[in-house]
N, C-alpha and C positions, 0 to 999 in steps of 0.2 A: 428639554428631557420628557419622555414620550414613555409607556406602554412600562413595563415591570424594575423600571431606573427611577423612576417621577414614585413608580406607589413605594420603593425599600425608603426613600428617602423625605418621602409626606409625614408630612407633622400640624396638626390642630391643635388647639392653644382647647381646652377643656376648665370649662369654672366651677368646679364639685364646692359643696356649702353643706352635705351633709354627710352622710356612713361612707362620703369617699374620697372626704376628710384626714387628717393624720391625726394617730389617735382609736382614730374609731376605727370601727370591724370591717369594715372592705377596702379602708386601705393598701394595703401589705397584698392584697392577692388580684388588686386591679391597678396599681397607683406608686404600688413597691419601688418600681428599676424606671420611670419616671420623672422627665426632669422638673424639679420644681420650677417656680419662674416667681412670682409672686403668690403673697398675702393679700386683702385688704376690703374695700364695698368695689361694687363697680354699679350705678349706675341704669336699672335698662326693665320696661314696660312691663315686668312684671309685680308677684308678689308672695313672698315666704311665710308659710302656717307648718307649724310641727308640732310633734305630740313628742310624746317623751323615744319612743321607737327609733318616729321618723319623719323627715321634714316630706313635703312640697310644696316646688315655684307655679306655680298660675296667670295664667296672662292675669295685667291691671290695666287699665285704662293711662293711671298716672303712671310714671317713672320712679322706682323707689331703688334705693338701697339694700345690695343682699352683697353678706359676705364670703365670700369667691375666697378660691382656693384658686391658681392657675400652674396646669402641669400642659408641659407641651409633652404630645404625645403620636405614638406611630399608628395605622392605619391595622395591626393587628391590637392594637389594644381600644383601640375605636369604636370595629367590630366587640370586643369584648363586652363593654363597658354596653353598646346599642343592644349586643342581645338580655344582656344583667336589667336594666335599665325600663329595657318595651315589656318586659311579663309583667312589669307593674301597670304595667298606660301609658310613660314614659316615655317621653320625642327629646332627638334631638335637634337643637333651634341655633341655631347662629345669629349670635344680638352684634351690636357693634355697641360697646359699653356709651355714654351720652359722657361727650368731653376724648374719644379713645382714638386710633381708628383703627385699631384689629381686631377682627370680627374674632367674640369668641365661644364656643357652647357651652349649652346649659341644655343640661334637660328635664323641661318640664312637664306638665300634669295639664290637661284639657280641665278639672277642676270638678267639681267646685269641691275643693275641702270639703274633707267628714265633718262630723259636726265637734270630737274630741280636740279638734286642732283650736291653736291656735293664730293669731300674726305674733310673727319672730317681732323680739323686742328688737329696737335695728336692724332687720334685715341680717338675724344673724342668728345656727341654731346650734345648738350643741347639747346635745340629749347622747340618751347610747341606743342606736340601732339593733335591740339583742333581738328582737322581731327577724329581722334577717340573717339567721344564723343554718336557716333553715333555708332561704331562697339562697343564701354565699352556695351553700354544699350544693344545692339541684343543683347550680351551673357549670361545678367547676364540676360537677362530677359527667356536667351531658360535656364538659367540654377533654375530654378523658375519651 
């Protein structure tokens, strides 16, 4: 398949670890209709940091566990996620988690994390992203 047919059926695995997870402020707007695949830790060469408002995944020399929810999403969703995450300096990177065969895309920041960020215990962030409410509204308004 090539061209429009391929684009219409193409799906990407996206691993989310913060404000896009179920129960957090940005989930419904971006992933509410997407196919949930699984949740759990993946081992990748990044380290998760965070504060109460949002997390930041930054490159690391060592492989670390990062707890993600994985979704299978279409090209339109990927485009919307790229625009949303890109405004904060995050970029989408495809990684193959240690011990797995399929690549998962995650959004990473070049870092370093701000001074008030701390390493996420066990690679899991559970804060509530109140500060992202304004950013979400800007993206939604721009899409109209």
